[in-house]
PAPA-367347 format. One record per residue: y, x, z of N, C-alpha, C in turn; residue number from 0; residue in three letters. Coordinates in Angstrom, 3 decimals, padded with zeros to 6 digits. Example, Ala and Ser with C-alpha at 12.3 -4.5 7.8 and 13.67 -1.06 7.14 Angstrom:
2
       n_v       n_u       n_w      ca_v      ca_u      ca_w       c_v       c_u       c_w  num  residu
  -005.690   013.190   007.800  -004.500   012.300   007.800  -003.300   013.200   007.800    0     Ala
  -002.250   012.850   007.080  -001.060   013.670   007.140   000.030   012.900   007.870    1     Ser
end
This chain:
80
       n_v       n_u       n_w      ca_v      ca_u      ca_w       c_v       c_u       c_w  num  residu
  -001.180   000.848   000.000   000.000   000.000   000.000   001.236   000.888   000.000    0     Met
   002.203   000.540  -000.825   003.425   001.332  -000.906   004.288   001.111   000.322    1     Glu
   004.991   002.155   000.734   005.867   002.062   001.896   007.042   001.126   001.630    2     Glu
   007.484   001.033   000.377   008.625   000.195   000.027   008.236  -001.256  -000.242    3     Asp
   006.958  -001.596  -000.089   006.504  -002.949  -000.382   007.222  -003.963   000.500    4     Ala
   007.518  -005.116  -000.101   008.192  -006.176   000.635   007.263  -006.739   001.694    5     Thr
   007.797  -006.946   002.884   007.042  -007.534   003.979   007.455  -008.988   004.128    6     Gln
   006.629  -009.758   004.802   006.927  -011.167   005.046   007.882  -011.271   006.225    7     Val
   008.945  -012.060   006.048   009.908  -012.276   007.125   009.412  -013.392   008.028    8     Phe
   009.202  -013.082   009.294   008.866  -014.078   010.294   009.581  -013.716   011.589    9     Thr
   010.594  -014.483   011.969   011.352  -014.152   013.175   010.570  -014.384   014.462   10     Pro
   009.485  -015.154   014.389   008.712  -015.486   015.586   007.946  -014.274   016.112   11     Ile
   007.438  -013.436   015.218   006.609  -012.296   015.613   007.264  -011.004   015.121   12     Asp
   008.306  -010.565   015.814   009.045  -009.368   015.400   008.204  -008.113   015.609   13     Leu
   008.090  -007.261   014.589   007.316  -006.029   014.726   008.145  -004.850   015.242   14     Pro
   009.260  -005.130   015.904   010.179  -004.084   016.353   010.128  -003.975   017.870   15     Ile
   009.756  -002.803   018.372   009.767  -002.568   019.822   011.209  -002.587   020.309   16     Ala
   011.438  -003.257   021.433   012.784  -003.305   021.992   013.636  -004.430   021.445   17     Gly
   013.023  -005.373   020.706   013.741  -006.537   020.168   012.964  -007.802   020.513   18     Ala
   013.640  -008.751   021.162   013.016  -010.010   021.564   013.837  -011.172   021.024   19     Thr
   013.169  -012.097   020.362   013.843  -013.262   019.805   014.311  -014.191   020.918   20     Leu
   015.584  -014.586   020.850   016.150  -015.580   021.767   016.211  -016.928   021.063   21     Ile
   016.710  -016.945   019.823   016.840  -018.195   019.074   016.811  -017.912   017.582   22     Ala
   016.261  -018.879   016.834   016.255  -018.820   015.378   016.686  -020.186   014.873   23     Trp
   017.750  -020.217   014.101   018.270  -021.461   013.529   018.213  -021.348   012.008   24     Arg
   017.100  -021.806   011.411   016.958  -021.702   009.956   017.831  -022.707   009.222   25     Pro
   018.166  -022.356   008.004   018.948  -023.248   007.151   018.691  -022.937   005.695   26     Gly
   017.641  -023.490   005.118   017.301  -023.206   003.724   016.831  -021.772   003.571   27     Gly
   017.509  -021.002   002.733   017.137  -019.594   002.526   017.976  -018.666   003.399   28     Ser
   018.594  -019.231   004.435   019.441  -018.454   005.341   019.140  -018.882   006.775   29     Ala
   019.859  -018.305   007.716   019.688  -018.704   009.103   020.441  -017.788   010.037   30     Gly
   020.428  -018.170   011.312   021.053  -017.355   012.353   019.974  -016.965   013.349   31     Glu
   019.920  -015.698   013.669   018.938  -015.178   014.599   019.667  -014.517   015.756   32     Met
   019.261  -014.850   016.985   019.796  -014.196   018.179   018.661  -013.448   018.854   33     Gln
   018.954  -012.209   019.224   017.945  -011.351   019.828   018.509  -010.619   021.032   34     Leu
   017.626  -010.274   021.954   017.936  -009.307   022.998   017.356  -007.992   022.497   35     Ala
   018.189  -006.963   022.392   017.733  -005.697   021.819   018.157  -004.509   022.668   36     Val
   017.363  -003.454   022.571   017.770  -002.142   023.064   018.549  -001.491   021.925   37     Asp
   019.516  -000.673   022.254   020.332  -000.024   021.227   019.455   000.717   020.221   38     Trp
   018.406   001.382   020.688   017.538   002.167   019.809   016.785   001.299   018.802   39     Gln
   016.640  -000.002   019.065   015.899  -000.890   018.162   016.745  -001.378   016.988   40     Ala
   018.055  -001.262   017.072   018.943  -001.842   016.055   018.704  -001.247   014.660   41     Val
   018.665   000.077   014.467   018.419   000.601   013.115   017.067   000.163   012.547   42     Pro
   016.025   000.163   013.380   014.699  -000.262   012.917   014.701  -001.733   012.527   43     Ala
   015.445  -002.550   013.245   015.533  -003.975   012.933   016.184  -004.195   011.568   44     Leu
   017.289  -003.495   011.295   017.947  -003.633   009.994   017.047  -003.122   008.867   45     Phe
   016.295  -002.055   009.102   015.359  -001.550   008.087   014.263  -002.567   007.804   46     Ser
   013.728  -003.184   008.868   012.688  -004.199   008.710   013.221  -005.394   007.921   47     Trp
   014.428  -005.853   008.250   015.020  -006.976   007.520   015.147  -006.652   006.032   48     Leu
   015.560  -005.436   005.709   015.687  -005.025   004.305   014.323  -005.044   003.616   49     Ala
   013.278  -004.560   004.297   011.930  -004.573   003.715   011.421  -006.002   003.507   50     Arg
   011.933  -006.942   004.292   011.540  -008.355   004.179   012.382  -009.111   003.161   51     Cys
   013.343  -008.453   002.550   014.189  -009.117   001.567   015.263  -009.985   002.192   52     Gly
   015.642  -009.679   003.430   016.687  -010.430   004.122   017.928  -009.555   004.241   53     Met
   019.084  -010.176   004.029   020.358  -009.464   004.082   021.182  -010.038   005.232   54     Arg
   021.748  -009.166   006.059   022.651  -009.600   007.132   024.037  -009.773   006.526   55     Ala
   024.534  -011.016   006.503   025.858  -011.279   005.954   026.934  -011.132   007.023   56     Thr
   026.525  -011.192   008.292   027.435  -010.981   009.427   026.581  -010.724   010.658   57     Ala
   027.144  -009.966   011.601   026.434  -009.773   012.862   027.428  -009.469   013.964   58     Phe
   027.000  -009.703   015.203   027.796  -009.309   016.370   026.844  -008.743   017.407   59     Ser
   027.353  -007.838   018.198   026.578  -007.156   019.226   027.376  -007.209   020.511   60     Leu
   026.788  -007.813   021.555   027.494  -007.965   022.823   026.616  -007.485   023.966   61     Gln
   027.212  -006.843   024.974   026.420  -006.400   026.123   025.972  -007.586   026.971   62     Pro
   024.750  -007.503   027.466   024.195  -008.481   028.400   023.758  -007.702   029.635   63     Glu
   023.048  -008.339   030.537   022.648  -007.687   031.789   021.769  -006.460   031.550   64     Lys
   020.615  -006.657   030.936   019.660  -005.564   030.767   019.540  -005.071   029.324   65     Gln
   020.163  -005.776   028.393   020.021  -005.420   026.978   021.304  -005.808   026.248   66     Ala
   021.251  -005.756   024.943   022.360  -006.197   024.097   021.958  -007.503   023.426   67     Leu
   022.922  -008.385   023.207   022.652  -009.609   022.448   023.150  -009.379   021.026   68     Arg
   022.223  -009.462   020.097   022.524  -009.287   018.681   022.414  -010.645   017.996   69     Leu
   023.491  -011.069   017.377   023.495  -012.304   016.594   023.635  -011.920   015.132   70     Thr
   022.697  -012.371   014.320   022.666  -012.042   012.896   022.740  -013.310   012.060   71     Leu
   023.590  -013.307   011.065   023.599  -014.356   010.045   022.866  -013.756   008.852   72     His
   021.735  -014.353   008.511   020.855  -013.793   007.492   020.792  -014.678   006.260   73     Leu
   020.524  -014.024   005.141   020.362  -014.722   003.870   019.283  -013.994   003.083   74     Glu
   018.404  -014.750   002.452   017.384  -014.140   001.603   018.065  -013.489   000.405   75     Ala
   017.614  -012.300   000.035   018.229  -011.586  -001.090   018.087  -012.344  -002.398   76     Glu
   017.057  -013.170  -002.513   016.862  -013.922  -003.751   017.477  -015.318  -003.684   77     Asp
   018.329  -015.571  -002.690   018.990  -016.878  -002.561   020.003  -017.063  -003.686   78     Ala
   020.162  -018.303  -004.147   021.131  -018.552  -005.234   022.560  -018.355  -004.789   79     Pro
end
């Protein structure tokens, strides 16, 4: 299997250590995802999203008690 192969996007079962799903609000080929993340998980998360064919159109990162809250507005790369 090629390393650049597209992966399936599923926010329920994140394959990124240090990232936990808080909420997923789907909307057609887009959606909003909120996560609790460790700072070190952020680059891996963006790489995974790219491999899944998802593009972050906006994001915010805010400190929380034990982690960071990452809010992502996502859109499928093949969306019209």
